[in-house]
N, C-alpha and C positions, 0 to 999 in steps of 0.2 A: 503494499500499500503506500510505503514511504517513496518507493522507486517512483510508482506512480505520478504522485504529487510532485516530484522533483521533475519528471518529464514534462509533465503540464506547466509548470512554471518556466522551465528552461524554453518550452514551444512559445508561451505568452511573451516572455522577452524576446526571442527572435522575431517575433511578428511584430512586435512594436519597433525594434530596431529597424526592419524592413520599411514598415510603415514611415519613420522618421527619415530616412535617408530617401525616399520616396517624394516626402514633403518638400525636403529641402533641395533635391534637383529640380522638381517642379516649380518651386518658389522662383520668380523673375525679379532680377534687379531692376529699378527704373534704368530707363535709358539715359545716357548723357545727352545734354542738350548745349550744341554749339549755335550760337550766334552768327550769323552771314550779315554782313554789311556791304550792300552795293549801291554805288552812286549812279543811279538811273537819271535819266534826263527827266525834270518835273516840268510841267505845264501849266501857266497861268490862264490860259484861254483855252473854252472848248475847240474853237478852231484848230488850235496849234495840236492837241492830242488826238483830234480825228483825223487830220493830217498827217500825224505821225504814224498813223495806224494803215495797214493794208486791208485788213478785214473789221468790220464791225457789225455784232449780231447778236441776238440773243438765243438761248439754248439753257438745257439742263444738263448737270454734270451727271455723267451714267456711270463713270467708272475713273478709279482713281490708282495709280500704281507708281511704284519708284524704279528709277534709273540711275546708274553712275553713268556719265559719258563726257567726252571731250568735244565741247563745241568750238572751239578756238579757230575762227576764221576771220577775214576782215570787217563781214558785216557786223558779226556778234562783238568783235573787239571794238567797233566804230560805236556801237550801243553802249556798252558796258565802260569803254575807256579802258580796258586791260589790254595790256601789250607786253607782259612778261611771259615766262615759259608756261606752256599750256600743259594741263594735265586734267584728269576727269573729275568732275563735281558730280554732287548728288542733285538730282532734278525729280520733280515730281511731275507726272505727266496724266493730264485730265482727258479723258475722253467726253466729248460733248455733244449731244445729240441738238442742233440746231433747230431754232424755230422760225425767226425772220432775220433775213440779212440784210443789213442797211448800206454795207458797202462792200464791195468785192464779190468773190464768186466761190462757193464751197459745195464740192460734190458729194453725193450721196447723203446729205443733211446730217453727216457726222464729220467730226475733227479731231485731232488730238493736238492739245497745245501743252508746252512745258513751262515750269516755272523753277526756278532755283531754289533748291532747298528739298528736303525728303527725309527718309529714313533708311537707317540700315540696321543691321541686326543689335548693334551696340549704341548707335548715336541717333540722335534728332536733330537735323539741320534745319534751322528755322531763321527765317529773314526778319532782321530788327524791326523792320517797318513793312507791313503787307495789308492787303484785305484779304481777310479769311474766305476760304471757299470750301463748302461742305458738298459731298457727295448728296444727290437729290433734290438741290435746291437749283434755282433758275437765277441767270445772271445776263446784264448785258457786258459784252467782252469787247475789246478794242486789242487787236492783235496785229503784231509784224510778223510776216513771212521771210524766208530765206529760200535759196536757191536749192539747197539740201538740207536735211533734218526738220525737226518739228518747230513750227511758229512758236512765238513766244507773246506774251502780254505785253503791251508797250512800256509798262513800268510797273512796280509792285503794287502801287497806290491806285493808279488812274487807269489800269487796264481792265477792272473787273468791278462791276456793280451790281449789288444784290436786287432783284426784283421781288423776293420773298420776305427780305427780312429788312427791319427799321437799320439803316445803316447810318451811324454817326463817325463818319471817317473824317477825324480832325486833320490829317496829313494834307488833305488836297483841298482847295476851294471849288474845284470842280463836281458837281453833285450830278447824282442820276437823271434827273429833269433837265438838268441843263444840256447833256448829250442827247437825250430823247427829243426834247424841243429842237436840237440842232438839226436833227434828222427829219421831224416832222414839218419844219419851216422850208425846206428843200422841195 
């Protein structure tokens, strides 16, 4: 009887150790956050930000994914002002189901647009000033295209305007209604 109690006790201890080890291995550490600062051009007038874009459209975010890519080329360097050594950077790729196109042409009513910043296994790369974008929400987008690669928003604060949320974007004087009125007045 004493042997049985010892085996039961030893079995319980082994099970508790295994459960503890599983719990520890499943517990995820919070991701490190790295803030990215980019000096995008900022526009004071709605005409300027619209003229800087190749595409202007409304649409819904239907998918979000992350990619590290090297986008160094002359057009991107002119936009970002970066002229150093090129390397891969984290990007968020948004798949957008378009609704209404105000400027430019979009085939198949779907487009993918990149924005600097994204996630890796250990790090979340975040722009220090940006307009948040949520999957499932609808926005007005102002986008710059390139001969190769994904298009980009004109900048981090003036390239995206929420159509479904009240947006108090203090970083830009150009508001959603300003852009919509610009297109409606034409």
